[in-house]
N, CA, C and O of each residue as an XYZ file, in Angstrom:
672
protein
N       0.846     -1.170      0.000
C       0.000      0.000      0.000
C       0.894      1.236      0.000
O       1.894      1.303      0.715
N       0.511      2.204     -0.814
C       1.293      3.423     -0.946
C       0.386      4.641     -0.807
O      -0.722      4.663     -1.344
N       0.855      5.642     -0.092
C       0.153      6.911      0.054
C       0.988      7.968     -0.642
O       2.196      8.059     -0.420
N       0.348      8.766     -1.483
C       1.054      9.855     -2.147
C       0.057     10.883     -2.666
O      -1.144     10.629     -2.752
N       0.597     12.061     -3.011
C      -0.235     13.097     -3.615
C      -0.754     12.613     -4.956
O      -0.052     11.897     -5.670
N      -1.971     12.994     -5.307
C      -2.425     12.684     -6.669
C      -1.631     13.514     -7.676
O      -1.131     14.593     -7.358
N      -1.531     13.003     -8.860
C      -0.810     13.681     -9.954
C      -1.774     13.852    -11.122
O      -2.744     13.104    -11.250
N      -1.506     14.827    -11.962
C      -2.371     14.998    -13.131
C      -2.353     13.748    -14.003
O      -3.334     13.451    -14.684
N      -1.254     13.022    -13.985
C      -1.182     11.775    -14.763
C      -2.080     10.677    -14.185
O      -2.263      9.634    -14.813
N      -2.639     10.907    -12.992
C      -3.571      9.958    -12.370
C      -5.011     10.196    -12.807
O      -5.905      9.480    -12.356
N      -5.263     11.165    -13.659
C      -6.640     11.575    -13.961
C      -7.529     10.393    -14.357
O      -8.619     10.237    -13.807
N      -7.094      9.582    -15.278
C      -7.936      8.464    -15.717
C      -8.107      7.427    -14.614
O      -9.190      6.863    -14.456
N      -7.053      7.172    -13.855
C      -7.157      6.219    -12.746
C      -8.081      6.750    -11.648
O      -8.828      5.982    -11.041
N      -8.032      8.057    -11.392
C      -8.924      8.647    -10.398
C     -10.374      8.617    -10.869
O     -11.284      8.390    -10.072
N     -10.588      8.846    -12.155
C     -11.947      8.750    -12.691
C     -12.484      7.329    -12.559
O     -13.642      7.128    -12.192
N     -11.652      6.359    -12.856
C     -12.063      4.958    -12.718
C     -12.388      4.649    -11.257
O     -13.412      4.033    -10.960
N     -11.516      5.077    -10.356
C     -11.741      4.876     -8.923
C     -13.062      5.513     -8.491
O     -13.858      4.879     -7.800
N     -13.296      6.755     -8.893
C     -14.490      7.475     -8.458
C     -15.761      6.808     -8.997
O     -16.748      6.672     -8.274
N     -15.731      6.396    -10.260
C     -16.874      5.682    -10.837
C     -17.141      4.386    -10.063
O     -18.289      4.068     -9.751
N     -16.089      3.655     -9.760
C     -16.221      2.403     -9.019
C     -16.759      2.671     -7.616
O     -17.634      1.951     -7.137
N     -16.240      3.700     -6.961
C     -16.673      4.048     -5.616
C     -18.172      4.327     -5.579
O     -18.882      3.798     -4.724
N     -18.649      5.146     -6.493
C     -20.063      5.530     -6.487
C     -20.956      4.331     -6.834
O     -22.079      4.234     -6.341
N     -20.467      3.435     -7.665
C     -21.245      2.229     -7.985
C     -21.303      1.275     -6.797
O     -22.341      0.662     -6.548
N     -20.199      1.144     -6.059
C     -20.124      0.169     -4.978
C     -20.626      0.685     -3.639
O     -20.971     -0.112     -2.767
N     -20.675      1.992     -3.457
C     -21.063      2.566     -2.173
C     -22.318      3.421     -2.351
O     -22.221      4.573     -2.772
N     -23.480      2.879     -2.041
C     -24.716      3.636     -2.231
C     -24.896      4.782     -1.226
O     -25.807      5.595     -1.380
N     -24.053      4.853     -0.221
C     -24.173      5.902      0.799
C     -23.248      7.078      0.498
O     -22.531      7.566      1.371
N     -23.281      7.510     -0.731
C     -22.521      8.679     -1.189
C     -23.515      9.756     -1.590
O     -24.679      9.459     -1.860
N     -23.070     10.987     -1.629
C     -23.948     12.048     -2.113
C     -23.882     12.167     -3.635
O     -24.791     12.717     -4.257
N     -22.813     11.655     -4.228
C     -22.688     11.678     -5.674
C     -23.499     10.524     -6.276
O     -23.627      9.454     -5.682
N     -24.030     10.771     -7.448
C     -24.766      9.741     -8.176
C     -23.926      9.303     -9.374
O     -23.080     10.064     -9.844
N     -24.149      8.086     -9.872
C     -23.395      7.642    -11.059
C     -23.486      8.632    -12.215
O     -22.495      8.858    -12.909
N     -24.649      9.220    -12.432
C     -24.783     10.179    -13.550
C     -23.963     11.444    -13.317
O     -23.509     12.067    -14.277
N     -23.766     11.832    -12.056
C     -22.909     12.981    -11.757
C     -21.459     12.677    -12.126
O     -20.762     13.508    -12.708
N     -21.029     11.487    -11.778
C     -19.639     11.098    -12.028
C     -19.401     10.903    -13.522
O     -18.332     11.238    -14.030
N     -20.386     10.366    -14.220
C     -20.223     10.160    -15.669
C     -20.041     11.476    -16.412
O     -19.502     11.489    -17.519
N     -20.483     12.586    -15.820
C     -20.337     13.886    -16.484
C     -18.913     14.437    -16.381
O     -18.593     15.442    -17.016
N     -18.065     13.791    -15.593
C     -16.675     14.235    -15.437
C     -15.827     13.555    -16.505
O     -15.846     12.333    -16.645
N     -15.089     14.358    -17.250
C     -14.197     13.783    -18.264
C     -12.733     13.983    -17.853
O     -12.444     14.564    -16.807
N     -11.848     13.507    -18.670
C     -10.410     13.572    -18.385
C      -9.963     15.016    -18.120
O      -9.255     15.279    -17.148
N     -10.372     15.933    -18.973
C      -9.938     17.321    -18.834
C     -10.431     17.942    -17.525
O      -9.685     18.655    -16.854
N     -11.689     17.669    -17.163
C     -12.219     18.188    -15.907
C     -11.461     17.597    -14.718
O     -11.199     18.290    -13.735
N     -11.117     16.335    -14.814
C     -10.389     15.688    -13.720
C      -8.992     16.288    -13.577
O      -8.529     16.515    -12.459
N      -8.326     16.545    -14.685
C      -7.002     17.172    -14.643
C      -7.099     18.545    -13.975
O      -6.268     18.886    -13.133
N      -8.109     19.329    -14.347
C      -8.285     20.653    -13.735
C      -8.544     20.540    -12.240
O      -8.027     21.338    -11.458
N      -9.342     19.555    -11.837
C      -9.626     19.349    -10.419
C      -8.343     18.985     -9.662
O      -8.091     19.519     -8.582
N      -7.540     18.087    -10.219
C      -6.270     17.706     -9.581
C      -5.350     18.921     -9.483
O      -4.730     19.150     -8.444
N      -5.262     19.693    -10.556
C      -4.417     20.890    -10.526
C      -4.886     21.863     -9.451
O      -4.063     22.486     -8.781
N      -6.206     22.001     -9.276
C      -6.696     22.918     -8.248
C      -6.355     22.398     -6.853
O      -6.013     23.182     -5.968
N      -6.444     21.082     -6.649
C      -6.045     20.499     -5.362
C      -4.575     20.784     -5.071
O      -4.217     21.207     -3.972
N      -3.740     20.546     -6.063
C      -2.298     20.734     -5.876
C      -1.949     22.203     -5.644
O      -1.031     22.511     -4.885
N      -2.679     23.108     -6.294
C      -2.451     24.537     -6.076
C      -2.849     24.925     -4.648
O      -2.143     25.690     -3.990
N      -3.982     24.397     -4.171
C      -4.394     24.662     -2.786
C      -3.333     24.149     -1.810
O      -3.042     24.788     -0.800
N      -2.769     22.998     -2.126
C      -1.739     22.446     -1.247
C      -0.487     23.317     -1.281
O       0.136     23.563     -0.248
N      -0.130     23.774     -2.455
C       1.041     24.648     -2.595
C       0.864     25.929     -1.769
O       1.823     26.441     -1.193
N      -0.373     26.438     -1.719
C      -0.676     27.645     -0.950
C      -0.905     27.352      0.538
O      -1.236     28.258      1.302
N      -0.732     26.106      0.945
C      -0.950     25.625      2.311
C      -2.399     25.825      2.783
O      -2.667     26.143      3.941
N      -3.309     25.624      1.839
C      -4.726     25.683      2.153
C      -5.377     24.314      2.110
O      -6.575     24.183      2.362
N      -4.599     23.303      1.794
C      -5.143     21.944      1.717
C      -4.001     20.943      1.761
O      -2.837     21.275      1.534
N      -4.374     19.713      2.061
C      -3.470     18.570      1.904
C      -4.297     17.467      1.267
O      -5.502     17.368      1.497
N      -3.650     16.650      0.477
C      -4.368     15.583     -0.206
C      -3.466     14.372     -0.389
O      -2.259     14.505     -0.591
N      -4.060     13.203     -0.316
C      -3.344     11.948     -0.524
C      -4.264     10.949     -1.209
O      -5.472     10.928     -0.971
N      -3.674     10.129     -2.056
C      -4.423      8.994     -2.576
C      -3.746      7.718     -2.080
O      -2.569      7.714     -1.719
N      -4.517      6.650     -2.073
C      -4.008      5.349     -1.636
C      -3.958      4.443     -2.853
O      -4.944      4.282     -3.572
N      -2.794      3.858     -3.065
C      -2.645      2.878     -4.128
C      -2.380      1.520     -3.509
O      -1.564      1.381     -2.598
N      -3.075      0.535     -4.013
C      -2.876     -0.843     -3.577
C      -2.745     -1.667     -4.843
O      -3.658     -1.723     -5.667
N      -1.590     -2.308     -4.981
C      -1.297     -3.070     -6.206
C      -1.498     -2.186     -7.435
O      -2.091     -2.610     -8.427
N      -0.999     -0.959     -7.358
C      -0.998      0.017     -8.447
C      -2.366      0.619     -8.758
O      -2.459      1.485     -9.629
N      -3.423      0.194     -8.081
C      -4.760      0.734     -8.316
C      -5.117      1.707     -7.197
O      -4.798      1.465     -6.033
N      -5.776      2.800     -7.548
C      -6.227      3.759     -6.543
C      -7.461      3.181     -5.854
O      -8.449      2.842     -6.506
N      -7.390      3.074     -4.525
C      -8.516      2.552     -3.757
C      -9.112      3.605     -2.827
O     -10.142      3.369     -2.196
N      -8.467      4.763     -2.742
C      -8.970      5.805     -1.864
C      -8.320      7.142     -2.140
O      -7.238      7.226     -2.720
N      -9.006      8.178     -1.714
C      -8.511      9.535     -1.877
C      -9.024     10.348     -0.699
O     -10.186     10.231     -0.311
N      -8.157     11.164     -0.140
C      -8.570     12.017      0.961
C      -7.992     13.406      0.809
O      -6.927     13.603      0.223
N      -8.727     14.369      1.355
C      -8.234     15.741      1.327
C      -8.722     16.478      2.554
O      -9.781     16.181      3.109
N      -7.938     17.427      2.955
C      -8.289     18.331      4.038
C      -8.156     19.726      3.463
O      -7.114     20.096      2.923
N      -9.238     20.503      3.588
C      -9.221     21.859      3.037
C      -9.509     22.881      4.127
O     -10.525     22.828      4.820
N      -8.573     23.806      4.246
C      -8.647     24.872      5.250
C      -9.823     25.801      4.943
O     -10.128     26.063      3.779
N     -10.470     26.290      5.980
C     -11.523     27.286      5.832
C     -10.876     28.605      5.428
O      -9.764     28.901      5.867
N     -11.550     29.410      4.595
C     -10.895     30.583      4.011
C     -10.869     31.856      4.851
O      -9.967     32.674      4.675
N     -11.816     32.049      5.748
C     -11.883     33.335      6.451
C     -10.852     33.404      7.576
O     -10.530     32.384      8.186
N     -10.344     34.578      7.848
C      -9.267     34.776      8.815
C      -9.607     34.203     10.178
O      -8.722     33.697     10.868
N     -10.849     34.269     10.578
C     -11.241     33.860     11.918
C     -11.349     32.342     12.070
O     -11.441     31.821     13.181
N     -11.336     31.647     10.938
C     -11.465     30.188     10.979
C     -10.367     29.467     10.200
O     -10.540     28.312      9.810
N      -9.257     30.132      9.975
C      -8.150     29.538      9.197
C      -7.508     28.351      9.896
O      -6.774     27.591      9.263
N      -7.761     28.177     11.162
C      -7.219     27.040     11.910
C      -8.103     25.795     11.758
O      -7.765     24.731     12.277
N      -9.228     25.924     11.052
C     -10.221     24.865     10.898
C     -10.192     24.341      9.467
O      -9.970     25.095      8.520
N     -10.420     23.037      9.326
C     -10.446     22.448      7.980
C     -11.442     21.306      7.923
O     -11.679     20.605      8.907
N     -12.013     21.141      6.748
C     -12.899     20.009      6.490
C     -12.069     18.841      5.977
O     -11.190     19.023      5.135
N     -12.345     17.650      6.478
C     -11.706     16.447      5.970
C     -12.735     15.690      5.138
O     -13.861     15.457      5.577
N     -12.328     15.313      3.931
C     -13.176     14.532      3.025
C     -12.355     13.352      2.540
O     -11.158     13.476      2.279
N     -12.999     12.229      2.424
C     -12.298     11.073      1.877
C     -13.306     10.072      1.348
O     -14.476     10.059      1.731
N     -12.815      9.246      0.466
C     -13.613      8.141     -0.056
C     -12.712      6.936     -0.215
O     -11.559      7.050     -0.631
N     -13.251      5.788      0.121
C     -12.500      4.529     -0.021
C     -13.431      3.477     -0.579
O     -14.621      3.442     -0.266
N     -12.878      2.638     -1.393
C     -13.677      1.519     -1.861
C     -14.098      0.697     -0.644
O     -13.382      0.670      0.357
N     -15.252      0.026     -0.716
C     -15.719     -0.750      0.437
C     -14.673     -1.752      0.940
O     -13.834     -2.245      0.186
N     -14.760     -2.027      2.229
C     -13.915     -3.018      2.901
C     -12.444     -2.610      2.980
O     -11.552     -3.455      2.899
N     -12.201     -1.315      3.140
C     -10.831     -0.812      3.307
C     -10.735      0.070      4.553
O     -10.154      1.155      4.525
N     -11.312     -0.419      5.632
C     -11.333      0.330      6.889
C      -9.925      0.652      7.386
O      -9.643      1.801      7.723
N      -9.043     -0.338      7.438
C      -7.690     -0.108      7.956
C      -6.927      0.897      7.105
O      -6.209      1.745      7.635
N      -7.078      0.807      5.801
C      -6.414      1.759      4.908
C      -6.971      3.169      5.134
O      -6.232      4.153      5.089
N      -8.276      3.252      5.374
C      -8.898      4.546      5.632
C      -8.414      5.171      6.924
O      -8.186      6.379      6.989
N      -8.259      4.360      7.944
C      -7.733      4.868      9.221
C      -6.323      5.416      9.020
O      -6.001      6.496      9.516
N      -5.497      4.691      8.307
C      -4.134      5.166      8.040
C      -4.153      6.431      7.195
O      -3.353      7.335      7.432
N      -5.043      6.516      6.221
C      -5.169      7.714      5.396
C      -5.492      8.924      6.269
O      -4.852      9.967      6.136
N      -6.462      8.799      7.147
C      -6.847      9.917      8.005
C      -5.683     10.317      8.913
O      -5.434     11.506      9.109
N      -4.980      9.353      9.458
C      -3.828      9.672     10.319
C      -2.767     10.454      9.547
O      -2.217     11.429     10.058
N      -2.483     10.029      8.329
C      -1.467     10.732      7.540
C      -1.942     12.125      7.123
O      -1.157     13.074      7.112
N      -3.214     12.245      6.785
C      -3.744     13.563      6.452
C      -3.681     14.496      7.659
O      -3.324     15.666      7.524
N      -4.025     13.980      8.836
C      -3.948     14.781     10.068
C      -2.535     15.310     10.287
O      -2.343     16.485     10.600
N      -1.558     14.439     10.122
C      -0.160     14.822     10.309
C       0.218     15.970      9.380
O       0.841     16.945      9.799
N      -0.164     15.842      8.126
C       0.169     16.872      7.140
C      -0.590     18.166      7.418
O      -0.060     19.258      7.213
N      -1.836     18.041      7.886
C      -2.624     19.237      8.207
C      -2.018     19.980      9.396
O      -1.927     21.207      9.394
N      -1.613     19.232     10.391
C      -0.982     19.831     11.583
C       0.264     20.616     11.165
O       0.540     21.686     11.708
N       0.999     20.090     10.213
C       2.242     20.727      9.768
C       2.004     22.084      9.098
O       2.925     22.897      9.015
N       0.786     22.337      8.622
C       0.497     23.643      8.013
C      -0.388     24.511      8.920
O      -0.983     25.492      8.472
N      -0.461     24.133     10.189
C      -1.127     24.977     11.163
C      -2.615     24.745     11.360
O      -3.282     25.555     12.003
N      -3.138     23.678     10.830
C      -4.547     23.376     11.067
C      -4.677     22.751     12.449
O      -3.888     21.886     12.831
N      -5.681     23.201     13.191
C      -5.864     22.773     14.580
C      -7.133     21.965     14.811
O      -7.193     21.160     15.741
N      -8.141     22.169     13.983
C      -9.434     21.525     14.183
C      -9.952     20.984     12.849
O      -9.990     21.697     11.846
N     -10.348     19.716     12.859
C     -10.922     19.086     11.669
C     -12.394     18.804     11.900
O     -12.818     18.500     13.014
N     -13.161     18.910     10.832
C     -14.551     18.464     10.916
C     -14.873     17.596      9.709
O     -14.316     17.763      8.624
N     -15.786     16.671      9.935
C     -16.214     15.702      8.926
C     -17.731     15.641      8.973
O     -18.316     15.634     10.056
N     -18.372     15.598      7.821
C     -19.820     15.388      7.816
C     -20.184     14.457      6.672
O     -19.505     14.390      5.647
N     -21.286     13.741      6.886
C     -21.739     12.794      5.865
C     -23.136     12.309      6.215
O     -23.714     12.701      7.229
N     -23.667     11.448      5.352
C     -24.928     10.777      5.660
C     -24.727      9.931      6.906
O     -23.676      9.315      7.080
N     -25.728      9.899      7.769
C     -25.631      9.095      8.987
C     -25.520      7.609      8.668
O     -25.161      6.816      9.538
N     -25.818      7.231      7.457
C     -25.754      5.828      7.029
C     -24.419      5.462      6.388
O     -24.242      4.324      5.951
N     -23.480      6.400      6.323
C     -22.173      6.149      5.704
C     -21.279      5.420      6.712
O     -20.406      6.028      7.332
N     -21.505      4.129      6.867
C     -20.856      3.347      7.918
C     -19.332      3.373      7.848
O     -18.684      3.652      8.856
N     -18.747      3.092      6.697
C     -17.289      3.005      6.638
C     -16.633      4.335      7.021
O     -15.680      4.348      7.801
N     -17.125      5.439      6.490
C     -16.552      6.745      6.819
C     -16.686      7.080      8.293
O     -15.744      7.573      8.913
N     -17.856      6.813      8.852
C     -18.080      7.082     10.270
C     -17.213      6.166     11.129
O     -16.642      6.611     12.124
N     -17.111      4.909     10.758
C     -16.240      3.997     11.508
C     -14.790      4.475     11.485
O     -14.078      4.354     12.482
N     -14.358      5.010     10.361
C     -12.981      5.505     10.242
C     -12.762      6.713     11.157
O     -11.798      6.738     11.922
N     -13.643      7.710     11.086
C     -13.404      8.894     11.916
C     -13.534      8.568     13.399
O     -12.810      9.133     14.219
N     -14.436      7.675     13.752
C     -14.532      7.272     15.164
C     -13.255      6.567     15.615
O     -12.769      6.804     16.721
N     -12.714      5.702     14.759
C     -11.473      4.997     15.092
C     -10.301      5.976     15.236
O      -9.314      5.679     15.909
N     -10.422      7.140     14.601
C      -9.380      8.170     14.677
C      -9.702      9.231     15.726
O      -9.152     10.331     15.691
N     -10.590      8.900     16.652
C     -10.919      9.746     17.809
C     -11.670     11.031     17.483
O     -11.593     11.993     18.247
N     -12.388     11.069     16.375
C     -13.294     12.180     16.131
C     -14.508     11.978     17.043
O     -14.888     10.847     17.347
N     -15.099     13.077     17.469
C     -16.266     13.021     18.337
C     -17.490     13.545     17.590
O     -17.388     14.474     16.789
N     -18.627     12.951     17.856
C     -19.870     13.416     17.263
C     -20.141     14.834     17.753
O     -20.234     15.075     18.957
N     -20.265     15.761     16.825
C     -20.506     17.158     17.182
C     -21.971     17.534     17.020
O     -22.431     18.499     17.631
N     -22.709     16.791     16.207
C     -24.121     17.108     16.040
C     -24.739     16.374     14.875
O     -24.058     15.716     14.088
N     -26.048     16.507     14.787
C     -26.824     15.845     13.745
C     -27.877     16.818     13.222
O     -28.523     17.524     13.997
N     -28.040     16.848     11.910
C     -29.149     17.581     11.304
C     -30.127     16.532     10.784
O     -29.832     15.813      9.830
N     -31.271     16.456     11.410
C     -32.251     15.454     11.049
C     -32.838     15.686      9.668
O     -33.073     16.823      9.257
N     -33.068     14.593      8.963
C     -33.727     14.606      7.647
C     -33.044     15.543      6.646
O     -33.716     16.149      5.811
N     -31.741     15.662      6.723
C     -30.996     16.592      5.866
C     -30.981     16.138      4.408
O     -31.175     16.948      3.502
N     -30.754     14.856      4.184
C     -30.695     14.308      2.832
C     -32.028     13.656      2.488
O     -32.613     12.959      3.316
N     -32.505     13.880      1.274
C     -33.751     13.268      0.829
C     -33.423     12.251     -0.255
O     -32.893     12.586     -1.315
N     -33.754     11.005      0.043
C     -33.538      9.917     -0.904
C     -34.904      9.393     -1.338
O     -35.930      9.745     -0.755
N     -34.906      8.561     -2.353
C     -36.165      8.037     -2.880
C     -36.992      7.319     -1.818
O     -38.222      7.366     -1.844
N     -36.314      6.657     -0.889
C     -37.029      5.873      0.124
C     -37.159      6.592      1.471
O     -37.530      5.970      2.467
N     -36.864      7.869      1.510
C     -37.026      8.612      2.753
C     -35.879      9.568      3.014
O     -35.091      9.887      2.124
N     -35.808     10.013      4.252
C     -34.802     10.997      4.647
C     -33.679     10.345      5.449
O     -33.873      9.331      6.119
N     -32.502     10.956      5.359
C     -31.328     10.488      6.098
C     -30.726     11.692      6.809
O     -30.617     12.772      6.229
N     -30.340     11.506      8.053
C     -29.700     12.571      8.831
C     -28.285     12.832      8.323
O     -27.643     11.958      7.741
N     -27.821     14.048      8.557
C     -26.422     14.400      8.317
C     -25.751     14.464      9.678
O     -26.253     15.117     10.592
N     -24.613     13.785      9.816
C     -23.871     13.801     11.073
C     -22.589     14.603     10.893
O     -21.982     14.615      9.822
N     -22.198     15.271     11.968
C     -20.979     16.075     11.994
C     -20.066     15.525     13.077
O     -20.505     15.260     14.196
N     -18.795     15.355     12.736
C     -17.784     14.926     13.698
C     -16.667     15.956     13.696
O     -16.450     16.638     12.695
N     -15.959     16.071     14.813
C     -14.829     17.004     14.858
C     -13.710     16.430     15.711
O     -13.915     15.517     16.512
N     -12.524     16.988     15.518
C     -11.351     16.555     16.283
C     -10.330     17.689     16.325
O      -9.990     18.280     15.300
N      -9.850     17.978     17.536
C      -8.731     18.904     17.682
C      -7.460     18.111     17.428
O      -7.280     17.028     17.985
N      -6.573     18.644     16.587
C      -5.362     17.913     16.232
C      -4.099     18.600     16.721
O      -3.001     18.241     16.295
N      -4.229     19.583     17.607
C      -3.032     20.248     18.145
C      -2.691     19.652     19.496
O      -1.717     20.067     20.126
């Protein structure tokens, strides 16, 4: 298993990973049709924007490769306003059944975020996103709150949960 920054040359592999993720994990906010609208050029631009944010110390990002295939991607993005520059959102996605890899990804992202002065992380998702919630709980994030019926799905409503962790 290897952790490294995504590269523009990863665009097609990241698109494949993202398509696979959305197909295999129904507890995502993205839909297959949303992902199908992303092409190679859009993915390259997205990667370049991530890398530029990292260069400006406003984000950190890592992808996970296992046997040369991307199985996960994570990013931490600093809040932009002066009063909240010490706070960042953590986002990540992993193919199903990669809990241990996800825990390691979050730990490495935390380390890199701390190095650029981020002190507080927050994570939010569907309350039904088991793997993501299991990962942040395993990394000592605490439940900060719930917004009931935040997401509307065909079969009903799902709460949005918020977790946070001080990393200083």
